[in-house]
LUMNU-128638 format. One record per residue: x, y, z of N, C-alpha, C in turn; residue in three letters; residue number from 1. Coordinates in nm, 4 decimals. Layout:
BEGIN
X_Y_Z_X_Y_Z_X_Y_Z_ALA_NUM
...
//
This chain:
BEGIN
-0.4743_4.7242_0.2073_-0.5779_4.8155_0.1587_-0.6286_4.9027_0.2796_MET_1
-0.5595_4.8677_0.4069_-0.6264_4.9321_0.4946_-0.5003_5.0356_0.5642_GLU_2
-0.3806_5.0387_0.4775_-0.2834_5.1300_0.5309_-0.1749_5.0641_0.6004_GLY_3
-0.1568_4.9350_0.6064_-0.0440_4.8470_0.6641_0.0538_4.8124_0.5521_HIS_4
0.1705_4.8008_0.6002_0.2752_4.7260_0.5254_0.3142_4.5840_0.5573_ILE_5
0.2968_4.5040_0.4549_0.3259_4.3688_0.4704_0.4753_4.3320_0.4337_ILE_6
0.5564_4.2809_0.5376_0.6930_4.2437_0.4876_0.6937_4.0822_0.5032_LEU_7
0.7501_4.0375_0.3869_0.7742_3.8858_0.3773_0.9239_3.8754_0.4188_ILE_8
0.9325_3.8006_0.5340_1.0635_3.7937_0.5823_1.1282_3.6338_0.5688_ASP_9
1.1239_3.6072_0.4414_1.1786_3.4776_0.4057_1.2980_3.4930_0.3022_LEU_10
1.4093_3.5297_0.3702_1.5024_3.5784_0.2628_1.5618_3.4542_0.1875_PRO_11
1.5859_3.4458_0.0490_1.6299_3.3261_-0.0252_1.7681_3.2762_0.0163_SER_12
1.8544_3.3662_0.0749_1.9592_3.3409_0.0909_1.9607_3.2444_0.2218_LYS_13
1.8647_3.2525_0.2989_1.8487_3.1583_0.4037_1.7419_3.0530_0.3993_MET_14
1.6413_3.0422_0.3153_1.5601_2.9543_0.2960_1.5631_2.9038_0.1467_TYR_15
1.6546_2.9646_0.0736_1.6682_2.8979_-0.0709_1.5385_2.9306_-0.1599_ASP_16
1.5110_2.8226_-0.2496_1.4028_2.7960_-0.3243_1.2761_2.8019_-0.2590_LYS_17
1.2756_2.7614_-0.1379_1.1308_2.7534_-0.0772_1.1009_2.8967_-0.0149_VAL_18
1.1926_2.9810_0.0298_1.1737_3.1172_0.0717_1.1390_3.2042_-0.0559_GLY_19
1.2110_3.1627_-0.1696_1.1820_3.2540_-0.3076_1.0280_3.2180_-0.3386_GLN_20
1.0118_3.0902_-0.3427_0.8827_3.0493_-0.4079_0.7673_3.1018_-0.3211_ASP_21
0.7749_3.0862_-0.1835_0.6810_3.1463_-0.0983_0.6497_3.2933_-0.1255_ALA_22
0.7586_3.3711_-0.1541_0.7515_3.5238_-0.1660_0.6894_3.5362_-0.3046_GLN_23
0.7222_3.4484_-0.3962_0.6459_3.4732_-0.5270_0.4831_3.4374_-0.5270_ILE_24
0.4628_3.3163_-0.4395_0.3260_3.3060_-0.4279_0.2324_3.4085_-0.3592_LEU_25
0.3094_3.4610_-0.2635_0.2316_3.5898_-0.1745_0.2292_3.6946_-0.2752_PHE_26
0.3114_3.7171_-0.3460_0.3368_3.8403_-0.4383_0.2025_3.7965_-0.5315_LYS_27
0.1989_3.6951_-0.6121_0.0890_3.6792_-0.6934_-0.0460_3.6678_-0.6267_TYR_28
-0.0669_3.6369_-0.5143_-0.2184_3.6346_-0.4438_-0.2380_3.7844_-0.4151_ILE_29
-0.1306_3.8543_-0.3800_-0.1555_4.0023_-0.3382_-0.2013_4.0858_-0.4750_TRP_30
-0.1215_4.0558_-0.5794_-0.1565_4.1195_-0.7139_-0.3071_4.0926_-0.7520_GLN_31
-0.3461_3.9716_-0.7334_-0.4808_3.9422_-0.7665_-0.5783_4.0301_-0.6730_ARG_32
-0.5666_4.0223_-0.5467_-0.6417_4.0870_-0.4576_-0.6435_4.2225_-0.4954_ALA_33
-0.5331_4.3100_-0.5332_-0.5263_4.4191_-0.5850_-0.6144_4.4612_-0.6894_ILE_34
-0.6036_4.3760_-0.7996_-0.6692_4.3828_-0.9172_-0.8419_4.3790_-0.9104_GLU_35
-0.8659_4.2878_-0.7906_-1.0186_4.2543_-0.7898_-1.0842_4.3748_-0.7093_ARG_36
-0.9919_4.4595_-0.6451_-1.0723_4.5766_-0.5495_-1.1346_4.6816_-0.6450_ARG_37
-1.2214_4.7422_-0.5784_-1.3020_4.8269_-0.6407_-1.2529_4.9834_-0.5924_ASP_38
-1.1793_5.0418_-0.6641_-1.0862_5.1710_-0.6219_-1.1985_5.2770_-0.5913_VAL_39
-1.2976_5.2744_-0.6668_-1.3910_5.3991_-0.6270_-1.4890_5.3491_-0.4956_LEU_40
-1.4871_5.2355_-0.4806_-1.6025_5.1936_-0.3850_-1.5097_5.1987_-0.2328_LYS_41
-1.3812_5.1369_-0.2234_-1.3238_5.1276_-0.1371_-1.2430_5.2786_-0.0779_ASP_42
-1.2304_5.3789_-0.1682_-1.1604_5.4970_-0.1661_-1.0222_5.5269_-0.2376_GLY_43
-1.0073_5.3992_-0.2878_-0.8837_5.4048_-0.3778_-0.7467_5.4512_-0.3221_GLY_44
-0.7381_5.3628_-0.1907_-0.5987_5.3976_-0.1377_-0.4929_5.3804_-0.2125_ARG_45
-0.3915_5.4482_-0.2371_-0.2753_5.4157_-0.3335_-0.1872_5.3241_-0.2376_PRO_46
-0.1575_5.1953_-0.3254_-0.0545_5.1052_-0.2699_0.0641_5.0766_-0.3463_VAL_47
0.1618_5.0168_-0.2768_0.2765_4.9859_-0.3563_0.3328_4.8668_-0.3471_PHE_48
0.4080_4.8085_-0.4454_0.4734_4.6716_-0.4299_0.6403_4.6819_-0.4390_LEU_49
0.7081_4.6629_-0.3339_0.8252_4.6711_-0.3414_0.9169_4.5306_-0.3482_TRP_50
0.9981_4.5127_-0.4718_1.0876_4.3884_-0.4564_1.2158_4.4126_-0.4879_ALA_51
1.2836_4.4035_-0.3968_1.4565_4.4351_-0.4155_1.5032_4.2919_-0.4748_ASP_52
1.5958_4.3415_-0.5565_1.6555_4.2184_-0.6631_1.5323_4.1594_-0.7259_GLU_53
1.4675_4.2254_-0.8040_1.3269_4.1889_-0.8427_1.3349_4.0420_-0.9329_ALA_54
1.4415_4.0422_-1.0071_1.4540_3.9465_-1.0931_1.4293_3.8021_-1.0249_GLN_55
1.4554_3.7877_-0.8772_1.4280_3.6805_-0.8066_1.2903_3.6400_-0.7953_ASN_56
1.1974_3.7219_-0.8214_1.0427_3.7346_-0.7938_0.9657_3.7618_-0.8997_PHE_57
1.0105_3.7693_-1.0234_0.9281_3.7722_-1.1487_0.8611_3.6570_-1.1547_LEU_58
0.7282_3.6732_-1.2389_0.6766_3.5569_-1.2886_0.5764_3.6031_-1.4079_HIS_59
0.5309_3.5066_-1.4959_0.4763_3.5570_-1.6034_0.3371_3.6432_-1.5822_GLU_60
0.2824_3.6363_-1.4728_0.1583_3.7328_-1.4600_0.1968_3.8642_-1.4316_HIS_61
0.3360_3.9017_-1.4200_0.3920_4.0427_-1.3825_0.3611_4.1041_-1.5164_ASP_62
0.3635_4.0461_-1.6350_0.3349_4.1407_-1.7632_0.1973_4.1734_-1.7600_ILE_63
0.1005_4.1158_-1.7413_-0.0440_4.1413_-1.7431_-0.0643_4.2386_-1.6411_ASP_64
-0.0073_4.2006_-1.5180_-0.0377_4.2713_-1.4153_-0.0081_4.4244_-1.4417_TYR_65
0.1105_4.4322_-1.4554_0.1780_4.5652_-1.4888_0.0926_4.6467_-1.5768_GLN_66
0.0356_4.5801_-1.6773_-0.0280_4.6677_-1.7744_-0.1540_4.7373_-1.7289_ALA_67
-0.2045_4.6940_-1.6277_-0.3294_4.7688_-1.5730_-0.3235_4.8071_-1.4333_THR_68
-0.1867_4.7910_-1.3630_-0.1676_4.8369_-1.2379_-0.1961_4.9746_-1.2014_ALA_69
-0.1773_5.0498_-1.3028_-0.2000_5.2030_-1.2729_-0.3361_5.2392_-1.2416_ARG_70
-0.4288_5.1642_-1.3099_-0.5748_5.1852_-1.2932_-0.6094_5.1429_-1.1396_SER_71
-0.5333_5.0367_-1.1032_-0.5625_4.9822_-0.9631_-0.4916_5.0681_-0.8338_SER_72
-0.4253_5.1643_-0.8887_-0.3412_5.2584_-0.8036_-0.2425_5.1940_-0.7270_ARG_73
-0.1628_5.1307_-0.8070_-0.0608_5.0654_-0.7584_0.0772_5.1021_-0.8114_VAL_74
0.1623_5.1409_-0.7238_0.3117_5.1796_-0.7447_0.3915_5.0494_-0.7496_CYS_75
0.4760_5.0202_-0.8184_0.5418_4.8986_-0.8355_0.7032_4.9339_-0.8473_THR_76
0.7798_4.8942_-0.7575_0.9234_4.9261_-0.7688_0.9967_4.8063_-0.7507_VAL_77
1.0744_4.7806_-0.8927_1.1595_4.6731_-0.9032_1.2985_4.6922_-0.9364_TYR_78
1.4010_4.7121_-0.8309_1.5122_4.7311_-0.8239_1.5974_4.6135_-0.8911_PRO_79
1.6890_4.6217_-0.9814_1.7883_4.5242_-1.0160_1.8926_4.5510_-1.0439_THR_80
1.9978_4.4658_-1.0651_2.1347_4.5151_-1.1102_2.1435_4.5435_-1.2646_GLN_81
2.0955_4.4804_-1.3446_2.1002_4.5031_-1.4782_2.0060_4.4196_-1.5451_ASN_82
1.9976_4.4643_-1.7083_1.8909_4.3779_-1.7866_1.9205_4.2498_-1.7967_LEU_83
2.0185_4.1982_-1.8285_2.0396_4.0351_-1.8243_1.9587_3.9615_-1.7161_PRO_84
1.9595_4.0264_-1.5931_1.8857_3.9452_-1.5016_1.7605_3.9293_-1.5144_ASN_85
1.6759_4.0200_-1.5664_1.5368_4.0077_-1.6322_1.5294_3.9102_-1.7264_TYR_86
1.6286_3.9108_-1.8331_1.6250_3.7994_-1.9371_1.6461_3.6632_-1.8911_LEU_87
1.7337_3.6457_-1.7971_1.7665_3.5358_-1.7413_1.6505_3.4584_-1.6722_THR_88
1.5522_3.5569_-1.6156_1.4641_3.4829_-1.5314_1.3354_3.4741_-1.6190_ARG_89
1.3092_3.5258_-1.7300_1.1991_3.5245_-1.8178_1.2351_3.4326_-1.9396_LEU_90
1.3440_3.3536_-1.9451_1.3518_3.2713_-2.0384_1.4678_3.2891_-2.1434_GLY_91
1.5846_3.3728_-2.0790_1.7062_3.4118_-2.1579_1.6527_3.4827_-2.3124_GLY_92
1.7284_3.4474_-2.3958_1.7162_3.5086_-2.5358_1.5813_3.4927_-2.5849_ARG_93
1.5281_3.3440_-2.5704_1.4056_3.3426_-2.6059_1.2774_3.4300_-2.5322_GLU_94
1.3245_3.4631_-2.4181_1.2055_3.5383_-2.3547_1.2521_3.6984_-2.3884_GLY_95
1.3056_3.7540_-2.4823_1.3498_3.8871_-2.4907_1.2215_3.9701_-2.5105_GLU_96
1.1523_3.9230_-2.5637_1.0109_3.9872_-2.6120_0.9330_4.0129_-2.4844_HIS_97
0.9217_3.9027_-2.4095_0.8687_3.9158_-2.2628_0.9077_4.0263_-2.1944_ARG_98
1.0717_4.0380_-2.1951_1.1167_4.1174_-2.0909_1.0909_4.2763_-2.1450_VAL_99
1.1053_4.2993_-2.2651_1.0597_4.4325_-2.3467_0.9254_4.4575_-2.3340_LYS_100
0.8305_4.3813_-2.3257_0.6938_4.3831_-2.3099_0.6704_4.4200_-2.1614_SER_101
0.7616_4.3599_-2.0592_0.7315_4.3911_-1.9267_0.8039_4.5524_-1.8871_PHE_102
0.9211_4.5582_-1.9456_0.9818_4.6683_-1.8979_0.9120_4.8189_-1.9659_LEU_103
0.8246_4.7710_-2.0779_0.7286_4.8936_-2.1435_0.6275_4.9371_-2.0563_GLY_104
0.6030_4.8510_-1.9467_0.4881_4.8808_-1.8662_0.5380_4.9647_-1.7346_THR_105
0.6549_4.9885_-1.7198_0.7133_5.0356_-1.6060_0.7314_5.1838_-1.6557_LEU_106
0.6705_5.2718_-1.6023_0.6493_5.4337_-1.6605_0.7644_5.5067_-1.6355_GLY_107
0.8417_5.4808_-1.5273_0.9495_5.5485_-1.4635_1.0676_5.4686_-1.4350_THR_108
1.1845_5.4948_-1.5151_1.3082_5.4158_-1.4975_1.4143_5.5074_-1.4362_LYS_109
1.5039_5.4590_-1.3477_1.6222_5.5137_-1.2794_1.7210_5.4389_-1.3033_ILE_110
1.8363_5.4951_-1.3571_1.9742_5.4231_-1.4183_2.0676_5.4685_-1.3316_PHE_111
2.1287_5.3737_-1.2448_2.2484_5.4324_-1.1562_2.3860_5.3950_-1.2499_HIS_112
2.4900_5.3931_-1.1923_2.6263_5.3626_-1.2615_2.6203_5.2085_-1.2701_ALA_113
2.6323_5.1804_-1.4081_2.6438_5.0232_-1.4426_2.7580_4.9943_-1.5451_ASN_114
2.8237_4.8838_-1.5393_2.9236_4.8551_-1.6134_2.8663_4.7426_-1.7206_ALA_115
2.7326_4.7167_-1.7271_2.6931_4.6197_-1.8100_2.6336_4.6824_-1.9439_ASP_116
2.7120_4.6507_-2.0623_2.6740_4.7071_-2.1969_2.5401_4.7227_-2.2329_ASN_117
2.4924_4.5921_-2.2230_2.3609_4.5744_-2.2749_2.2581_4.6808_-2.2101_GLU_118
2.2694_4.6645_-2.0750_2.1701_4.7933_-1.9740_2.1913_4.9153_-2.0149_THR_119
2.3365_4.9816_-2.0469_2.3627_5.0956_-2.0794_2.3429_5.1415_-2.2290_ASN_120
2.3087_5.0344_-2.3114_2.2734_5.0551_-2.4483_2.1261_5.0697_-2.4396_GLU_121
2.0534_4.9879_-2.3476_1.9012_5.0110_-2.3341_1.8754_5.1279_-2.2854_TYR_122
1.9452_5.2008_-2.1860_1.9080_5.3153_-2.1247_1.9444_5.4260_-2.2378_ALA_123
2.0382_5.4167_-2.3169_2.0802_5.5330_-2.3968_1.9611_5.5169_-2.5136_ALA_124
1.9316_5.4142_-2.5546_1.8132_5.4108_-2.6620_1.6676_5.4774_-2.6151_LYS_125
1.6456_5.4489_-2.4997_1.5472_5.4976_-2.3919_1.5477_5.6421_-2.4341_LEU_126
1.6521_5.7166_-2.3672_1.6705_5.8388_-2.3556_1.6291_5.9091_-2.5059_VAL_127
1.7050_5.8484_-2.5970_1.7001_5.8830_-2.7342_1.8039_5.9549_-2.8029_GLY_128
1.7991_6.0026_-2.9243_1.9101_6.0821_-2.9750_1.8434_6.2396_-3.0045_GLN_129
1.9538_6.3141_-3.0429_1.9188_6.4480_-3.0680_2.0219_6.4809_-3.1843_THR_130
1.9782_6.6110_-3.2624_2.0729_6.6607_-3.3512_2.1560_6.7475_-3.3064_TYR_131
2.2910_6.7562_-3.3231_2.3731_6.8284_-3.2501_2.4878_6.8948_-3.3691_ARG_132
2.5297_7.0215_-3.3531_2.6245_7.0703_-3.4778_2.7640_7.0094_-3.4499_PRO_133
2.7936_6.9473_-3.5589_2.9301_6.8841_-3.5399_3.0323_6.9559_-3.6429_MET_134
3.1571_6.9877_-3.5937_3.2431_7.0937_-3.6863_3.2917_7.0022_-3.7860_PRO_135
3.3155_7.0883_-3.9043_3.3483_7.0335_-4.0162_3.4984_7.1114_-4.0770_THR_136
3.5901_7.0454_-4.1287_3.7061_7.0894_-4.1995_3.7104_7.0451_-4.3270_TYR_137
3.7597_7.1437_-4.4025_3.7801_7.1363_-4.5560_3.8949_7.1991_-4.6076_ASN_138
4.0065_7.1031_-4.6548_4.1335_7.1526_-4.6858_4.1512_7.1345_-4.8294_ILE_139
4.2016_7.2127_-4.9191_4.2342_7.1826_-5.0736_4.3787_7.2198_-5.0795_ASN_140
4.4532_7.1279_-5.1278_4.5869_7.1464_-5.1587_4.6173_7.1459_-5.3306_GLN_141
4.5457_7.2025_-5.3843_4.5735_7.1986_-5.5314_4.6451_7.3104_-5.5557_GLY_142
4.6277_7.3916_-5.6833_4.7223_7.4958_-5.7165_4.7303_7.5913_-5.5828_LYS_143
4.6228_7.6191_-5.5159_4.6176_7.7071_-5.4064_4.5766_7.6461_-5.2967_GLU_144
4.6371_7.6822_-5.1849_4.6019_7.5968_-5.0708_4.4769_7.6902_-4.9876_TYR_145
4.3950_7.5975_-4.9718_4.2589_7.6747_-4.9028_4.2295_7.5919_-4.7716_THR_146
4.1515_7.6523_-4.6727_4.1159_7.5923_-4.5701_3.9865_7.6396_-4.5262_LYS_147
3.8775_7.5523_-4.4934_3.7512_7.6008_-4.4548_3.7009_7.5428_-4.3303_GLY_148
3.6205_7.5897_-4.2712_3.5491_7.5385_-4.1348_3.4146_7.5739_-4.1405_GLU_149
3.3205_7.4641_-4.0920_3.1970_7.4887_-4.0761_3.1437_7.3974_-3.9806_GLY_150
3.0321_7.3593_-3.9741_2.9517_7.2591_-3.9058_2.8675_7.2129_-3.9843_PHE_151
2.7784_7.1162_-3.9264_2.6802_7.0118_-4.0079_2.5885_6.9517_-3.8890_SER_152
2.4628_6.9435_-3.8921_2.3585_6.8734_-3.8034_2.3751_6.7360_-3.8057_TRP_153
2.4040_6.6610_-3.7106_2.4137_6.5333_-3.7197_2.3619_6.4664_-3.5946_GLN_154
2.2910_6.3624_-3.6087_2.2241_6.2785_-3.4927_2.3111_6.2227_-3.3908_LYS_155
2.2994_6.2399_-3.2745_2.3955_6.1855_-3.1580_2.3184_6.1536_-3.0360_ASP_156
2.3676_6.0424_-2.9623_2.3242_6.0167_-2.8404_2.2819_6.1324_-2.7400_TRP_157
2.1900_6.1548_-2.6905_2.1711_6.2684_-2.5724_2.2661_6.2191_-2.4502_GLU_158
2.2549_6.0780_-2.4270_2.3180_6.0294_-2.3435_2.4031_5.9020_-2.3890_LEU_159
2.5302_5.9102_-2.4303_2.5978_5.8166_-2.4833_2.6023_5.6712_-2.3756_ALA_160
2.5848_5.5564_-2.4326_2.5979_5.4304_-2.3478_2.6979_5.4375_-2.2419_PRO_161
2.8361_5.4808_-2.2876_2.9418_5.4895_-2.1822_2.9300_5.5916_-2.0768_GLU_162
2.8354_5.6713_-2.0860_2.8343_5.8062_-1.9894_2.7719_5.7361_-1.8619_SER_163
2.7174_5.6047_-1.8942_2.6248_5.5588_-1.7457_2.7463_5.4808_-1.6652_PHE_164
2.8614_5.4283_-1.7241_2.9667_5.3745_-1.6368_3.0047_5.4787_-1.5266_VAL_165
3.0279_5.5991_-1.5691_3.0983_5.6929_-1.4851_3.0149_5.7576_-1.3978_SER_166
2.8706_5.7478_-1.3758_2.8005_5.7996_-1.2774_2.8479_5.7797_-1.1270_LEU_167
2.8456_5.8733_-1.0251_2.9029_5.8581_-0.9093_2.8404_5.7508_-0.8440_LYS_168
2.8852_5.6800_-0.7438_2.8460_5.5746_-0.6836_2.8476_5.5984_-0.5366_THR_169
2.8704_5.7282_-0.4834_2.8655_5.7413_-0.3414_3.0056_5.7238_-0.2706_GLY_170
2.9748_5.7137_-0.1467_3.0935_5.6807_-0.0651_3.1932_5.7882_-0.0339_GLY_171
3.2987_5.8010_0.0483_3.3866_5.9207_0.0604_3.4465_5.9464_-0.0617_PRO_172
3.4837_5.8529_-0.1612_3.5528_5.9202_-0.2756_3.4698_6.0057_-0.3771_LYS_173
3.3402_5.9914_-0.3488_3.2456_6.0823_-0.4361_3.1783_6.1903_-0.3291_ASN_174
3.2493_6.2012_-0.2315_3.1846_6.2909_-0.1299_3.0331_6.2658_-0.1027_ASN_175
3.0003_6.1283_-0.1144_2.8847_6.0781_-0.0694_2.7702_6.1156_-0.1508_TYR_176
2.8076_6.1379_-0.2864_2.7090_6.1627_-0.3739_2.6912_6.0603_-0.4718_SER_177
2.5526_6.0485_-0.4825_2.5244_5.9271_-0.5815_2.4297_6.0089_-0.7308_VAL_178
2.4772_5.9635_-0.8287_2.4040_6.0086_-0.9442_2.3306_5.8823_-1.0334_GLN_179
2.2256_5.9517_-1.0872_2.1476_5.8651_-1.1608_2.0812_5.9403_-1.2806_ALA_180
2.0168_5.8632_-1.3775_1.9505_5.9362_-1.4818_1.7963_5.8622_-1.4583_VAL_181
1.7201_5.9640_-1.4562_1.5512_5.9384_-1.4321_1.4995_5.9561_-1.5893_LEU_182
1.4193_5.8597_-1.6240_1.3451_5.8537_-1.7453_1.1910_5.8368_-1.7260_HIS_183
1.1007_5.9161_-1.7732_0.9739_5.9132_-1.7321_0.8890_5.9164_-1.8601_THR_184
0.7847_5.8435_-1.8846_0.6869_5.8493_-2.0047_0.5922_5.9499_-1.9913_GLN_185
0.5673_6.0246_-2.0904_0.4708_6.1235_-2.0890_0.4968_6.2560_-2.0168_GLY_186
0.6242_6.2598_-1.9932_0.6669_6.4107_-1.9470_0.7916_6.4510_-1.9804_LYS_187
0.8381_6.5711_-2.0100_0.9599_6.6302_-2.0576_0.9850_6.7249_-1.9454_THR_188
1.1246_6.7437_-1.9255_1.2047_6.8211_-1.8400_1.2469_6.9589_-1.8929_PHE_189
1.3099_7.0309_-1.8322_1.3494_7.1666_-1.8718_1.3998_7.1885_-2.0151_ASN_190
1.4800_7.0873_-2.0591_1.5467_7.1123_-2.1830_1.4608_7.0257_-2.3017_ASP_191
1.3389_7.0088_-2.2529_1.2405_6.9234_-2.3462_1.2956_6.7918_-2.3570_LYS_192
1.3596_6.7331_-2.2876_1.4214_6.5894_-2.2917_1.3226_6.5186_-2.1948_SER_193
1.3296_6.3743_-2.2407_1.2565_6.2929_-2.1468_1.2996_6.2243_-2.0392_ASN_194
1.4412_6.2777_-2.0118_1.5270_6.2142_-1.9239_1.5887_6.3445_-1.8366_ALA_195
1.6276_6.3355_-1.7261_1.7030_6.4271_-1.6326_1.8170_6.3640_-1.5428_ILE_196
1.9038_6.4335_-1.5322_2.0301_6.3783_-1.4274_1.9643_6.4091_-1.2925_SER_197
1.9905_6.3332_-1.2117_1.9676_6.3736_-1.0695_2.0585_6.3094_-0.9629_ILE_198
2.0419_6.3422_-0.8483_2.1552_6.3002_-0.7520_2.1148_6.3056_-0.6001_HIS_199
2.1591_6.2259_-0.5245_2.1290_6.2498_-0.3695_2.2560_6.2177_-0.2987_PHE_200
2.2423_6.3006_-0.1708_2.3587_6.2730_-0.0651_2.3105_6.1714_0.0410_ASN_201
2.4186_6.0690_0.0212_2.3979_5.9440_0.1120_2.3836_6.0151_0.2752_GLN_202
2.4662_6.0936_0.2956_2.4934_6.1673_0.4506_2.3461_6.2105_0.4793_LEU_203
2.2965_6.2840_0.4126_2.1705_6.3264_0.4334_2.0397_6.2478_0.4574_LYS_204
2.0525_6.1444_0.3753_1.9566_6.0296_0.3847_1.9808_5.9822_0.5361_ILE_205
2.1139_5.9308_0.5551_2.1460_5.8432_0.6794_2.1270_5.9361_0.8136_LEU_206
2.1175_6.0810_0.8204_2.0987_6.1355_0.9222_1.9443_6.2169_0.9264_THR_207
1.8795_6.1923_0.8372_1.7510_6.2320_0.8302_1.6423_6.1459_0.9094_SER_208
//
């Protein structure tokens, strides 16, 4: 709250469950402290919580915490590899509603290349569908041969699930370009969509 960054240096690969539990405990204490603060009285300094491989540090209080985090001026960043990671952490299939409730509190989602079908279907449904003109053909081979062409409006994915598999992943073979799809609630982009394709160059980040 005074402008410092707290880094918990207890990697679970070194300290196993003890390191993981200690980080979860500290995170929970931090969350409660942030929720108790008076943002109007202390100037409302924006704060952030970053948890890489976030599935390892989730707990049930995260759902309630995230529902009101924005009013506490908190930015939460929870990177993970795929959706099943969250399902495994929050009770498997029995915890599916808890995961959906949790994901619903995250206002901005960024999807990179992914080979997990469930994650890609979730991303595609989140972006939604739109009406597109689909070509139609009509051939009549009765007494006279006739052929007609036209189109009809049909609903289709704005971004099909399989399109997330082929997003660029950086490195020399992709000219160090990394692609992603950004989705945010309460905002539309140039084409009136709630999602936009973004990319960044790894070399520029490494040399900046």
